[in-house]
C-alpha positions in Angstrom: -7.4 30.1 8.1 -6.3 28.4 5.0 -2.5 28.2 4.3 -1.7 28.9 0.3 1.1 30.0 -1.7 2.0 30.5 -5.0 5.4 31.0 -5.9 6.4 30.9 -2.1 4.2 33.9 -1.4 1.0 33.9 0.8 -2.0 33.8 -1.5 -5.9 33.0 -0.7 -7.2 29.7 -1.2 -9.3 31.0 -4.2 -6.3 32.2 -6.0 -4.2 29.3 -5.3 -6.6 26.9 -7.2 -7.2 29.3 -10.0 -3.6 29.3 -10.3 -3.6 25.3 -10.3 -5.9 25.1 -12.7 -4.1 27.2 -15.3 -1.2 25.3 -14.5 -2.8 22.0 -15.2 -5.2 23.1 -18.4 -2.1 24.4 -19.9 -0.2 21.1 -19.8 0.0 18.4 -22.6 0.2 15.6 -20.0 -0.5 16.8 -16.6 0.1 14.1 -14.0 -2.0 13.6 -10.5 0.6 11.8 -8.6 1.2 11.3 -5.1 -2.1 10.3 -3.8 -1.7 10.0 -0.4 -5.4 10.7 0.5 -8.5 9.1 1.9 -11.7 8.0 -0.5 -13.2 11.2 -0.9 -9.5 12.5 -2.4 -9.2 9.9 -4.6 -12.3 10.0 -6.2 -11.7 14.0 -7.0 -8.2 13.4 -7.9 -9.3 10.6 -10.3 -12.2 12.4 -11.8 -9.8 15.6 -12.1 -7.6 13.4 -14.1 -10.3 12.3 -16.5 -10.8 16.3 -16.9 -7.6 17.4 -17.8 -7.0 14.2 -19.7 -3.8 13.7 -17.4 -2.4 10.3 -15.8 -2.5 9.6 -12.3 -0.4 7.5 -9.8 0.2 6.7 -6.2 3.5 6.9 -4.4 3.4 3.3 -2.9 2.6 2.0 -6.3 5.4 -0.1 -6.8 4.6 -1.9 -3.3 0.9 -2.5 -4.2 2.1 -3.7 -7.4 4.4 -6.1 -5.9 1.5 -8.3 -5.1 -1.1 -7.3 -7.5 0.8 -8.4 -10.5 1.4 -11.8 -9.1 -2.5 -11.9 -8.2 -3.3 -11.0 -12.0 -1.3 -14.0 -13.4 -1.5 -16.8 -10.9 -4.3 -15.7 -8.4 -4.3 -15.9 -4.9 -5.6 -16.6 -1.2 -6.4 -13.9 1.0 -8.0 -13.2 4.5 -8.7 -10.7 6.9 -6.7 -9.9 10.1 -9.6 -10.8 12.2 -10.1 -14.3 10.6 -6.3 -14.8 11.4 -7.0 -13.8 15.0 -10.0 -16.1 15.3 -9.4 -18.9 13.4 -5.7 -19.3 12.5 -3.8 -22.3 14.7 -0.6 -21.6 12.7 0.8 -18.5 11.8 3.6 -17.9 9.0 5.6 -14.6 9.6 7.9 -13.6 6.7 10.5 -10.9 7.1 11.9 -8.5 10.0 10.0 -5.7 8.8 6.4 -6.6 9.5 6.1 -4.8 12.8 7.8 -1.8 11.4 5.1 -1.7 8.5 2.6 -2.6 11.2 3.2 -1.5 14.5 -0.1 -2.9 15.7 0.8 -6.6 14.4 1.1 -8.5 17.5 -1.7 -6.9 19.2 -4.4 -7.2 16.5 -3.2 -10.8 15.7 -2.5 -12.1 19.0 -0.1 -14.9 18.3 0.2 -15.9 21.9 -3.7 -16.1 22.4 -5.6 -19.4 21.7 -7.7 -18.7 18.7 -11.4 -18.6 19.5 -12.8 -20.1 16.6 -10.4 -23.0 16.5 -11.9 -26.0 17.3 -9.0 -27.7 18.9 -8.7 -25.1 21.0 -5.1 -25.1 21.5 -2.3 -22.5 21.7 -1.2 -21.4 17.8 1.9 -21.9 16.6 4.1 -19.2 15.7 6.8 -19.6 12.4 8.9 -16.8 11.5 11.5 -16.7 8.4 14.1 -13.8 8.7 12.7 -12.3 11.6 15.7 -10.3 12.8 16.9 -10.4 16.6 13.9 -8.3 18.0 10.9 -9.0 16.0 11.1 -12.9 16.7 10.3 -12.1 20.4 6.6 -12.9 20.8 5.7 -12.8 25.1 3.8 -15.9 26.1 4.9 -18.0 22.6 8.0 -20.1 21.6 8.4 -19.2 18.0 10.2 -21.2 15.1 12.5 -19.5 13.2 14.5 -19.8 10.1 17.4 -17.2 10.3 18.1 -16.4 6.5 19.5 -13.6 4.5 17.6 -14.6 1.9 13.6 -15.1 2.2 13.7 -16.2 -1.3 15.8 -19.4 -0.5 13.9 -20.1 2.5 10.6 -20.1 0.5 11.6 -21.9 -2.3 13.0 -25.0 0.1 10.1 -24.8 2.1 7.6 -25.2 -0.7 10.1 -28.2 -2.1 9.9 -29.6 1.6 5.9 -29.6 1.8 6.2 -31.1 -1.5 8.2 -34.3 -0.4 11.0 -33.0 -3.2 14.5 -32.7 -2.0 16.8 -29.4 -1.4 20.6 -28.9 -1.3 21.5 -28.1 2.0 23.2 -29.1 5.1 21.6 -32.0 7.5 20.9 -29.0 10.1 19.1 -26.8 8.0 17.2 -29.5 6.1 16.1 -30.8 9.8 14.4 -27.0 10.3 13.3 -27.1 7.0 11.2 -30.6 7.6 10.4 -29.3 11.2 8.6 -26.6 9.8 7.1 -28.0 6.6 5.1 -30.6 9.2 4.0 -27.5 11.1 2.3 -26.0 8.0 1.1 -29.1 6.6 -0.3 -29.9 10.2 -2.2 -26.8 10.3 -6.3 -26.6 10.5 -6.5 -22.8 9.6 -3.1 -21.4 8.9 -1.9 -17.8 7.5 0.8 -16.1 6.3 1.5 -12.7 6.9 4.3 -10.6 4.9 5.3 -7.2 3.5 6.2 -5.2 0.5 9.6 -3.9 1.6 11.4 -7.4 1.7 9.4 -9.7 -0.9 9.6 -9.0 -4.3 6.9 -10.4 -7.0 9.4 -13.7 -7.6 9.2 -14.4 -4.0 5.4 -13.8 -3.4 4.4 -15.9 -6.4 6.5 -18.4 -4.8 4.8 -17.7 -1.4 1.3 -18.4 -3.2 2.6 -21.5 -4.7 3.2 -22.6 -1.3 -0.2 -21.5 -0.1 -1.6 -23.7 -3.1 0.2 -26.6 -2.2 -0.8 -26.6 1.2 -4.2 -26.2 0.5 -4.5 -29.4 -1.4 -4.5 -31.0 1.9 -5.5 -28.1 4.5 -6.3 -24.9 4.5 -3.8 -22.1 4.4 -4.6 -18.2 3.3 -2.7 -15.1 3.3 -2.2 -11.8 4.8 -0.4 -9.4 2.8 0.1 -5.9 4.8 0.2 -3.6 2.2 1.2 0.0 1.8 0.8 3.1 3.7 -0.8 6.4 2.5 -4.1 4.7 1.8 -2.8 2.8 -1.1 -5.1 -0.1 -0.7 -8.0 2.6 -0.7 -6.9 4.4 -3.5 -6.7 1.2 -5.4 -10.0 -0.1 -4.8 -11.4 3.6 -5.5 -9.3 3.7 -8.8 -11.1 0.2 -9.6 -14.3 1.2 -9.1 -13.9 4.3 -10.9 -12.2 3.4 -13.8 -12.3 -0.6 -14.0 -8.3 0.0 -13.6 -5.7 0.1 -10.6 -3.5 3.3 -10.3 -0.9 4.1 -13.3 -3.7 5.1 -15.6 -4.0 7.5 -18.3 -7.0 9.5 -19.5 -4.7 11.2 -22.6 -6.9 9.6 -25.1 -10.4 10.1 -23.9 -10.9 7.3 -21.9 -8.9 5.1 -19.2 -5.6 3.3 -20.5 -3.9 1.3 -17.4 -0.1 0.4 -18.0 2.5 0.0 -15.0 5.5 1.2 -17.0 4.3 4.0 -19.0 2.4 5.9 -16.5 4.5 5.4 -13.8 4.7 9.0 -12.7 8.4 9.2 -12.2 9.2 7.8 -15.4 6.3 10.1 -17.1 8.4 13.0 -15.5 11.9 12.1 -16.2 11.2 11.2 -19.3 9.9 14.6 -20.2 6.5 13.4 -21.3 4.4 15.1 -18.1 4.9 18.9 -18.4 3.0 19.8 -15.2 2.1 17.7 -11.9 -0.2 17.9 -9.1 1.2 16.2 -6.0 -1.1 15.0 -3.1 0.6 13.8 0.0 -2.2 14.0 3.0 -0.6 11.4 5.6 3.4 12.3 5.7 6.2 14.5 4.5 6.7 12.6 1.5 7.9 14.8 -1.6 8.4 13.8 -5.2 12.1 12.4 -5.8 12.1 13.3 -9.7 15.1 14.2 -11.2 13.6 16.9 -13.6 11.7 19.5 -12.2 8.3 20.5 -13.9 5.6 23.0 -12.5 4.3 21.6 -9.2 0.9 22.3 -7.3 1.3 20.6 -4.0 -1.3 19.8 -1.4 0.3 18.8 1.4 0.5 19.0 5.5 2.2 22.7 6.8 5.3 20.5 8.2 6.7 19.1 4.5 9.8 20.8 3.2 10.5 20.9 -0.7 14.0 21.2 -2.2 12.2 23.3 -4.7 9.4 25.3 -3.6 6.4 24.5 -5.7 4.6 27.1 -7.8 1.6 26.4 -6.1 1.2 25.0 -2.6 -1.9 24.5 -0.4 -1.6 23.1 3.2 -4.3 20.5 3.5 -5.3 18.6 6.9 -4.8 15.0 7.8 -7.6 12.4 7.0 -9.0 11.1 10.2 -6.9 13.5 12.0 -8.2 17.4 10.9 -11.7 15.8 9.1 -13.7 12.6 9.0 -12.5 10.3 6.4 -13.0 7.1 4.9 -9.9 4.9 4.3 -8.6 1.3 4.1 -7.7 0.1 7.7 -5.2 -2.6 8.0 -6.7 -4.2 11.2 -10.0 -5.0 9.4 -8.7 -5.3 5.8 -11.4 -3.1 4.4 -12.4 0.8 3.9 -13.9 2.4 7.4 -15.2 5.8 8.3 -13.0 7.4 10.8 -14.0 10.8 12.9 -11.7 13.7 13.3 -9.5 12.8 16.1 -8.4 16.7 16.4 -10.9 18.6 14.0 -9.5 21.8 12.5 -10.3 24.1 9.8 -7.7 22.8 7.8 -9.0 22.0 4.0 -9.5 18.3 2.8 -7.7 17.1 -0.3 -11.4 16.6 -2.1 -12.2 20.1 -1.2 -9.2 21.7 -2.6 -9.4 19.7 -5.6 -13.2 20.6 -6.4 -12.0 24.5 -6.0 -9.2 23.8 -8.6 -12.0 21.9 -10.8 -14.2 24.7 -10.6 -11.6 26.8 -12.5 -11.2 24.5 -15.3 -14.0 25.0 -17.9 -15.5 21.5 -19.8 -12.1 19.5 -20.8 -8.7 21.0 -20.6 
């Protein structure tokens, strides 16, 4: 049986949906936030935001925009995990957080294996910048590392030496940088891999500059690991529905995108948003806003809030309780997933459809 609450008291799903519709309809600027949901949930959420003339944002937007902002200004070279596994003779890993972000990283990319589509059929080389102690241990492969507390400096120095420009560093450090620069320049098909935890937009722009320099004489591409909670899938759904990524508003009757204006946390803390629908079907994330506003939460049963939402509906996990389509890191695309433990817990899209049924016309 579906678990729903209104003001902390048990309620039917239909009553909870009706109360949620009342809260969102009466708001001057409602927001759909969190957006940790599958593709069906993302589509329903964005359609609801349009109907109530609200804004929508994803809980991992900051990480998504770290890469996206650079792409919009400077372009980028990207590939997929499968291409990296099959073709890359040189891998450039950046950061100690890679296996934390993607625990299956080493299994999927198989650095110690011989790349099947590499004509030389030789053991690939792995360079790891700022790996941390545990991260740089890869069975069956010697890893060339740069132990640096500042990957920004390491990337800048490496780009300079790839371009045969001088760097201000000690002899030992310079020899190491030169050694790695030669490895990268000698790649037949290289792939750089990074996550959003350690690198900011400036570092990623530097990294893409390095890839551009390498592509003048060889082939080198990038593999950003992206963010969790189906951020990549929601990004794509937002793009094909509105032409924009997250942090988009329908407040004036048409989609407007602005990464600062429509940041959900900023809208709440500034007092501009006066009601919110929070969606987090993948984990236990809750909003960390400074102000409290009327809140509807679509979350799993184990999620705990500091202040109980006005309306709460317990939803199932995509790919666990119900079939789903979502972005998969292992293939770099949206895939269909069958429910691993099917249950009666409702999906985010089905709950939002119920809420929408109680909203007449445009709110």
